[in-house]
N, C-alpha and C positions, 0 to 999 in steps of 0.2 A: 521230686523232678526238676529238672533245670527251668529258669525263664525260656518261654519261647520267644525268639527273636521275630521281629516285625520284617517280612519278608516283602511286604509292598513296593514296587519300585516307585522312585521319586521322579517326578516330570516336573519342568516349568513353564509358565505361561509368562512371556513377556510382555509389558504394555508400555510402549514407547511415548513418551510427551511429545507436545507440538510447540507451535512458537509462543512466547510469553513465558517459558520457563527458563529462558536464559538468566544467567548472573555473571557478572564479571568474576574472574578468577575460577570458574568451573571446572572440575575434573583435576585440576592441578594436584591434588593430595592424592588422586586416584595414578595419576603418570609418574609419580615420585616413587611410588613404592610396586607399582606393577610395569615390569618391562613389555608385556603385550601391549598394554595401553598407550604406553609411549611410541612404541613402532607404529601402531595404529595411526596415531597422530602425525608422526613424520611421513606414513605412507598418504596421509589425506593431503599433507601440505607439498608434496610432489604432486598428487594429482591434481590439485586445485590451482599449484602455481601460486601460494603466497604461503605465509608463515603463520599456520593454524594456533601455535602456542600463545605468539601476540594477539590473535583474534581473541581467543578463550579467554586468556589471563589480563591484558593490558586495555582491551578495549573498554571505554565509558559506557554505562548502560543506556545512555540517550543512543549512542551510536549503535550500539549491539541490539538496539531493539528494531532497527530497520529490517526489512525483510531480506535485502541482500547481504547483511551480515548474520542474523539471527539464524537463519534458516542453515546455513552452513556451519555454523557454530553449533547449533543443537545434535544436529546429524553426527558431525564429530564428536561430540561429548558422550551422546549415546552408543555410537559402537566403538569407542573406546572403553565405555563399560562393558558391552558385550565381550571384548577381547580380555578384560581383565577376569569376566566370569568364564568363560571358557578355560583361562590359564589354571583355575581351580576346580575345571572337571564341570562346572555347570553350563548345560547346554539347554536350549528352548525345546519345547514339543509343542509350543503353538504360539503365534504371534499376532499382536494388534497393534496398531499406531493410531492416535489420535492427530487428526489433521496433517502436518508435516512430518509425525510421528509415523506416518504409514510409509516413509522411504527409508530409513532404516528398518522398519518390518518387513520390507521387499528385500533389503538387503540379507537381512538374516534368514530371513526364508526362503532364500536361492533364486528369487522370481527377478532380481538384478543385481549385475555383477558389483562387487565392491566398487571397483573404478568408476562404471557408469553410473552407481550411486551417488557419487561426488559430482561428476560433471553434471549430471542432470539437476542435483540440489542446488549446484551453484547458479545456472542458469535459470531456473525457477525461482528462486528469489530475487535475482536482478528482473526478471521480466516481472514480478510482481510489486517489485518496490516502483519501477517506472510508470507501471499503472495507477499505482497508489498516487504517485507526485502528480501523474496528469490529473487524476480526479480532483487533488488538492487546489490545482491551478484553476481549474473550472470552477471551484468553489471558493474563490477569492482569497487562496491561499489556507484554507480553514482543512487540515488533513481528515480525512475518512476513518473510521474505526471500527471497533467492536466494544460491545458491553455486555457483562454478565447479569440476569435479572434472576434475583433470588426471593424467593416466597411467593411467586405465580404459578399458576399451572402453565404447562407447555401451549395450551388451548389459547387461555388468555393473552399468553404473549405473544401469538400468532395473529390473535384478531386485533389486538393495539396496533400492532407493526403495520399491518396491513393499512391502517388509517392515517400511518404517516409519510409515505411518501420515500422512496429507495430508504426503506429499512426493512430487513429481511431476517427470519429464524435462520441462525447458521449452525448451530451447536445444538444438537439434544444431548445436554451434558448430565441430566439426571432429572428425577420427579421434583426436584427442588430448585432445579438450575437450568436455565434456558440462556443462548447467548445469542445475540442479535448483531448484524453488520449493517452499516449504512454511512451514509453523508454525513457530516458533523451536524448539519442542520438537523437533518431528520433524526438524529440520536438524542438531540437534543429537545426537541419536541415530544419524542419518544418516552424519555426518560421523566418528563412531568406528567403524561399519561399512567406509564408504570406506577409512580408513586401514588397517584390519586385511586387508582385501582386496588392499593394496598400493598405492592412489592414491598418486601423487607429489607432489600438493599438493591441498589445498581452500582456497578463496578465496572468502570471504564477499564480495558485491557491493554497491558503493554504491547500491542501489535502496531505494525505500519499501515493496516490496509483495512476495508472493509471485506474479509475473506469467506469463501463459501456462500456466495451470493452472487446475484445476476450483474451486480458492479462490476464483476471480475472476468466479465466474458470476452474482453479483449485480450485478457491474459493467456484465457484459455487457448484463444486462437493460435497466440504464438507459441505457447508450451506443447501444443500439439505438433507442431512444425519441429520442435526439439528432438520429439520422441519418435519420429517416423522412421529414424534406422536404428532406434535401440531397442536391442532383443528382449524380450519379456518372458520368461521361462514359467513353466507349470511348477508352483510351490511344493517344497519338498515336504510341507508341515502344514497343519491347518493354520491359516491367514484371514483375517477378517476383513472386510471392507466399509469403509464410513460411508461410500455411495450407496452400499445395498444393505449394509447393516448385519450383511450374511457370511458364509464361508466362500472365500474365492474359488473359483471353478478351475481357472486354467489362466495362462500367461496372456491370451488375448483380453480376457474380461481385465485383467488387473492394468493393461495399458489404457483401456478405454476411460476404465474408472479414474485413473490418475489424471486425466484431462477434465473429465466430468466434476471431480474432485473440488475444482476451483470455483464452480458456480452451484453447486449443490450441497443441501447441509450435511453435517458429520453425524449419522444415527448411530452416537456412541451407546445410548443405551441398546439399541439392537444388537450390538454388537456384544456389548457387555452379557446380556442375555445367552446369546449365542456360544460365546466362550463357556459361562457358568452351566451351559445345558450337556456340553461337551464334557466338562470335567464330572459332572454328575453320573453322566453314564459309563465313565471310567471305575469300574469296582476294583480294578487291579493296581492302582497309580494312587501314590500320595503327592497330589498336586500343590504348588507353590506359586504364588504369583509374586512378580518383581515387577518395578518401574525402573528399568535401565535409562539412566540420563537424569539431567538436571531437574530439581523441583520433587512434589509429589503432588501435583493436582491429581493424576489419574488414580493413585492409590486413595485419595478423599471419597473420589465418586465411585470409586468399587466398593468403599466402606456402604454406601449408600444403597448398594443392590441388595437381592434376597441373598447374595450368597458371600457377602462381605464377612459375615461372622463366620462362616465355616473355613472360608479361604482368606486371611487377612495379605492385603497388598503392602509388599515391603518397597518404599521408596529405596532405589539402589543407585545415588548420585555420589557418593562418597567413598573415600577407601574403609572407613569404619562399616559403612553398611554393606558393602561388598564380603566383608569379614563375619558379619551378622547372617547374612543370606547363607554364606559357606558352612557357617556351623548349623544350620537348620537340620 
């Protein structure tokens, strides 16, 4: 008898990276080999009213780390990779985005139009950078920020953060890593206490402010006005929310969460669990997890979940990585 062919349908879950994953020169090789990716970047340049190729390829790291630069750059890079993957017939069946990554996820899942995604992200980055600059001025020029704490339980991190004033649990990354947001003085105090409590490592992140914390409440107020007349459609595929940690039910929920997102923690571990449960319940599909965009942070976090061994997440921010996914 001849060998039976694998008749399982292949499905893809896209995990979109957030702010901090940016690097100078990102997606240049992708755009050199993919006409769809280059057309995507050109269209973003038209909508945003600026040269996105210069933003991605020529902007020094220090300037690119600012919210008014990095948010547009990362979104552009992620959507360019999506275009390159689609060019090879790779379409997502589920989406989740980490922090800023929710916006390319909202676009890919049909909640936001392509044009609205670019306009909204550009304004979001500008608003958030303005608020961060204002906080820095009030702190004698010392910019607020975020730090990843490795080697302490999320519960212990929360306990210590509560002792420091203006330090908040921001990202539930994994059982091994929690991110806090805060003022410069608050983070300095917290870092000492985290080390005293046995933290293996504390890493200051390459971001411009104390995201996903009450310190961003003024940004949330301004951003809510930006979204007033922006239509949010119901997702056309499973889409997971940072705010609830669960699947998004409809466009109205997605719109409310886009504002709450600025001041509430990213429940990434909950999202991963929901996505993993979805894939586990699907008995007729062979799932592939990819990270479209710069960096490989989310693939590393996915590896720490109970699902990471069964479905390995592949970083997908280079032309070679896209070819690797296409060959799976």
